[in-house]
N, C-alpha and C positions, 0 to 999 in steps of 0.2 A: 589102512589105508595109503594110495597113489595118485597124489594132488598132481596135475598138470593146468598150472594159470595159466588164460589163452591173455594177453598183450591184444591183438587185435578187435575180442569180443570188445574188454573193457572198454576198450576205446570206442566201440560200438556202443557202449550202456553212454560213456562223457557225452558221446554228441546227442543223443534222444534223451536225456535227461537235462542239458544245457539246449533241446527245445519246447521244453517246455517255461521256458523263460525262469526268474525269478519261482521262487520256490519257499515264502514268508508262510509262517503258519497257518495255517486256512485258505492261505488263498487258493484258486485254482489252476493257478501253475505247482503248489503242493499237492493241491487231494488228485491232477492229471498224475503227476507221478507219481503218487504211493500206486492209485491205480495199475501203472502199468509193472509196476515193483511186483503187486501182487498177481497181478496176468501173468509176470515172467514164471515168478512162483509155483500157482496152478499148472504150470507146462511142466514143471518137474514132479506135480502130484507127491508133493510137498501142503499140509494142512499148514493153514491160518488161521490164529485167531484173531478177533480183531478185537478196541474198546475205544468207540464211539468219544466223541465228547462235544461239546457247545457252549462255547464262550464269545466273548465280544472279540470282535474286531477289525484295528487300523488300518487304512491302508492310504499314503499321499496318493493323493491323484493330481493336486496341480499348487507350484511355487513359486514364489517371489518376491524380490525386493525393488520398491522403488525410491529413489530420494528424489525429494521435490524438491530441486531449487528452481526456484522462476518460471523464469517462463524455457530453463535447461534440465528437466529432468532425463532423470539416468540410472538405468537398470546397474543392480550388483550380482552377479551372476549369486543361483547357492548351488554349497559344496552339497550340500543333501540334507533331507527335512528329520527332525531329530525324532523316531519312531514311539511312539504311541504317547505324544505329546499336549495335541489338543489339536484345532479347525478355526478356520474364518468363513466366513462367507465368501460363496465369488471379488464382491468388490475390497472385500480384503479391511486390514486396519489400516487409517490413515492419523497416525499422531506424532509427534513430538520425540528422537531419538536423545539418548540418558544412554551416558554413559557414565557404566560402573569400573571407578579406575580401585575404589575403598570404600569400606565396608557406611562408612558416610553420605556415600552415595543411593546408596539402595532406595530409601525413603521418597527422593527426588523421582525414583520410576514408577512412582502412582498414575493410575493412566494413562501411562504412556509406552516406549516401545524403549526396553534396557537392553542394554550394549551389557558384551563380556567377554574379555576376553578366558579363555583356554588354553591357558600354559600347559607343555608336552613331560610329563612326570616324568622326569630327568635324574633326578637328585635321590635317589631311596635307591640304593644297594641292593641285586638280583637276593642278596643270601636275605630282603626280607621277604620274598615268596618262593625261594625255590628252597631248597636242601640235593645235594649232588649224590646221588647214592656210584655211580661208579658213571662212564663216557667211554663210546669207540668210536674212530678211533682214542686213544685219550688225551692227545693236547685236544680238544674241541670244547671251548669255552663259551659262555654267551658274555651277553653284556657286561660290564659291573654295573650299568645302571640300570631297574629295569623301566622302558620307557617302550612308547609306540601311543596311534590311536586310542589303541581299545583298551589297553588302561587305565588312559588319562581322561578317558570318556568313564569308565568304572569310575576311577576317585574322588572324581571331577561330578556327577550325578544330582547335587543339589540346586544347578541353578534353575530350576522349576520351581520348585519349593519354600525358595528362598522372594522368588518372583512374586508366588500367590498370595502370598503372607503381604507385598510389599503392593498388591494390589496392581499391577504390571499387565498391561492387556494384553503385548507379543513380548517375545526374546529375541533378541540375534547372539548366536554363541561363535567367538571368533577364534579358530586356530593358529595356535600362536607355538613358533618352534617345532611344526612338522612341515615336511615341502609343500605344495602345492597338489603335486597328482598324486599323494602318498592320498591324500586325508577324501579328493575328488569322491565322492558316493557314498560314504561309509555310511551302516545301518548299524548308529551310535547313539544312543546305549539303549541293549534291549533290559535291563537288568529294571529298570522303571515301570513301578503299577502306571498308571492312564492320569496324566500329568495335570489333563483339564485346562490348560495353559500351553499356546502355538510356541514351537520353536524352531525356530530353523538354522542349517552349520553354514558358513563360509571359510573363503576359507582368510590365512594371515595377508595377503597381498591385496586380495581384495575387500579386508576388513578391516585394513588404515584409512579406506577409505569411509568405512560412516565410521567410525571415531574421527573423522574430520567432520565430518557432518554434523556428529555429534555434536564435539566440542561449540561448532557453531549454533546449534540450536537447531539442527535444520528436522523437518518432517519428512517421514519415509511414509511406500503406502504396504507394507505386509501384506501375504494375500499366503494362507494355507491350505488349501483345500483339498479333503476327508472322503472318503467312502467308512462309513459305519457300519457295520455286519452283527448286530446285537447278536444271535444267534447259533453264530459260523463252524458252520461244521468241519473237525477236526479228528484222524487219532490216529495213533498209536498199534500197534498189530509182531504176533511172535508167531513164532514157528515152530516145530519140534522133530526134529529127523529122533525116533527112539534106542536107543541102544540094549545092549544084553542086561547092562547096571539099571535097575528102576529105579531107585536110591538116589544116585551121583547122576550130578548135571554140572556143564558146561555149559556158560550163557554167553555168545557171541553179540557184541553189544555199539550199535552206532543208533545217528538220527534220520529227520524222513528230510527237515526244513533250513531251507539255507538261503545265501545271498547271489553264491557265484560256483564256481564249478569245484573247489574244492573245501566249500563251503554250500554242502555236507554232498562231498561224495563217497560216502564209506560204506552206503547201500551195495554202489558194482560192487565193492571190495564184496560185501557178504554175498550178493547174489553168487558172487564166482566161486565162493567156499562152497558156496551150499547146490552149486552143480557138480564140483565133484564127493558130494559127501549123499548125497541122493540117492543114491547107488547101493547105501553100505551100512552096514545095521555097525557100529561102534561102538564100543567095549562099556559107555558111558554116553549116555543121553540128553541132545542138541540143543543147546532153544538159542532161536538168531529173534533176538527181538532189534525193534524199527519202532523208537517211537516218535514223538511229536508234539514239540513247546519248544524246542529248545530257543528260537525267537520268542517265545513269550513264558522266558521261566515263573513273574510274579503271580497268574493263571496257573501255573502246570508243577510246581515246586509242593514238595508233600513233606517237610519243616519232619513228618514221625519218621522218617528214614536216616535225620542228621543230617541228609545233601539237599542241594540249593537243585539242580540239573529234571528233566527234564523223566530218567529216567526214576525218578526218583517215587515217581505219582506208580509208577508199574509197581510197582514196587513194593507199595504199600496196599495194593492194591492187589497181587501176585503171592504172597506168602508161606501158598505152598511150593511152590515152582521152586522157591529160593532158601525159606530160614533152617530147614533141618527137621524141625520137631515134627513129635510123634511119626503122623505118615506120609511127610513133607518129601519133598524130595531135595535134598541139601547141594546147593553150586560151592563144588569145590579148588574151579579157577575162574575169571572174568578175564574175558578180552576183549576190548573199547579200540574198534577201527575207527578214525577218524583223519580228513583233510590230509587226504595221500597225492602225494606229486608236489608234490610246491618247490618252486624255484626260491632263491630268497634273493626278494629284490628289497633293495637301503640309498639310504642320501648320501649319495656319491661328490662330491666337491660339487655339491650341487643339481645335483642329476639326481633324478630317482628311476633306480638303471639293477639290472640286474646282475650279480656281483661273478657269476659262471660259479653257483657254488649253488648245493644240496641248501633246502633250510631245515634247521639243526630236527633231525624227529626230538622231542621233547615227547620221550612214552613214562607213565609213574610203575610201577612196579610195587606189588605192595608191603613184600617181603622179600631178605636179602635170596631167600633160594631162588624166588622169581623170578631178583634181577641177574641172578648169576646165570638164570634159563633161557632170560631172554637174549643176554650180551653174548653167550658161547652161542649163542644161534645165530647173529647180523657177523658174528664172522665168518670174514670169505666173500663178501655182499660186494661187489661190484661199485657199489655208490650207498658211502652209508657212511653219513657224522650224526652218531647222537648219544645226547646226553636222559640221564636214568635220571628219575625224583623220586623226595617219598614228597608222601602233602607233609604240607609243612604252614603253619600259625595258620590251621584250620583252610586253606588254600589250597584246593588242586583244581586244575582243570577240565575241565572235559566230562565228561558221560561213563567219565571210568570213579567219578567220585562213590559215586551213591554205590561203589560196593565195596570199596574201600571201605568210607564210614559203618556198612555193615558186616564188618571183617571178614569179608570174600577176596582172597589173593587176590587180584590183576594184575596186566602187564596191558596199559591204555598207551594206546598211542593216541597222542594231539597237539601234532608242530602247530609253531602263532606265529606266521608272517603276518608281515604288514597289512598286505590288503587281504585277510583272512575274512571281512565283512562289509570289502562292499560289491554296489552294486553297478552292475556295465554293461555296457550292451556290446561285449567278447567274452561276456563271463569270466572273463583275467583270465581265459585258456594260454593268452602268451606266456601268464609265468606260473601254466602247468607241465609234468616231466612223465611223462606216459610210461615210461620205464621206468621210469621213480616206480609208479602206482602198483609199477608189477612188481617191483623187488619185496616190495613192502608186502606186499599182499600174499609170495609165496612165504612172507619171514613168521607168518601168521599160521598161514600153512602146516607150516612144520612148528609152529607150536605146539597146535592141537594135534601131529600128530605125537611130540612128544608128549604131551600134560596125559594122554591118552593111558599109555602105559606109567604113569607116577605116583602112587598110593596119594590116597586124600590127607593123612596124614604129612610128608613130604612136603605136599604143595601149605601145609599151615593156614593161615590166618593172618590177615593184611595186621602189621603192625602200631597203624595209627600215628598219627599228627607228629612232629616232634613242633615242640615249641622254643622261639629263640635265636634255640645256638644250631648250623646249621657250617655244610662242609662248602667249600666259595665251590659256584658255578662258575663261576668270573675266573678264576685264577690269581685271584684276592692275596681272602685269606675268611679264613673258617670264622663264620658269623657269631657270637656268644656276647656275654658283657662283660664278661674278661676282652674278648677279641678288641669288642670297642674301644675299652680305656686302654688297652696295652697300644692303639691304633695313632689313639687321641697324645696320649705321653711320648712316643716317635714322633710324630710329626709340631708337637710343643719344644722338643728336642732339640728335630733340626732346626 
């Protein structure tokens, strides 16, 4: 196979994808994007196999907060709605604001609008979540503290439950410690099931006005209108390029639902790889998998496969295509491709802006052999900042987790920029680099070519999660119980 990745064709694909607007699970934009992907694949004369699904879909239609202050009512801008939280009528809810400063304030929220600060999770060592295998160049490091809007919303996703127990009528969540521009439009958190209590996010600057009003026992009009579709349609689909070997395959994986131009542009890369392979007969069969449900995980995750990503449902449904039992196909390797072309944006001296660097390519590698294969492949690239990781403490971000937990050796690209889940009019294109996306896609083309020549025995199996002990990703110290004790001891001595 001789791959020739077209930057121009992928950029055209990116613009087409953006033309469908936000592609939240089961939305019109998402379904239109899937139809376009399938039409492009039909042109390649590659068979498509579809798995339709129906689920209860929620989508925000209108939201607002108005502080009632006598004759001087004023609006507070909403940063975003909490997805699948709840809804109000067009008239909204008008009740007193109650600021929950501590646990003892929670009972006071009964029948009222609860107000919570949601502080940036910036106190956890990155080694809690990540275990480093390698990096290239060698000086690439992650932040010492694992932080940002995504992890903050994931860890602090209990406010809906708490407020329902206290019988509050609505919830206002105020971001704290994160730049106002950074959190605008964040579609978070998407890991919780339907909350049945309406919740809105507000940035820290505007949040201070809400807290001030709550302390003065003022009321607010809270509106969160939503559209609920009881039997919304969506689908996962996959395509098979048959190889000479009808017992072994390689699965190349991504998802189709997303919020902006990088989340998720993996399908554009998969199309380009398929165009290069459509007229070939590879050594092994190759399956290109496009799943749905990444942004509706509570409905689509299938814990029978030990994972919590959208591809877990597909794995549970199609064991004959990967588990190697009896006459089933054996998947000898998985390549997962997500979030290509990300520029690094950070809060620098009070301004949220481009650092001039690409976002670090976080890449999970299923074992040491796959790790070396990836690192050897990226050497010589023009633009490269990458760190490879092992699944750690039952954490493994991205759709590759599904394969890792089932023992399939993987190489999974999953950069994690702070704007990953932002819904915006620009689709975050100002934060996207087509040249970087092209290089990343070329890397996976080379990996496909290399894996063709490697035996299943050499590729091996994934080596499972590391627990507690982790090689430092931040250049600090390797994380272990002994390491923690030594660190505390050194601090005491100082």
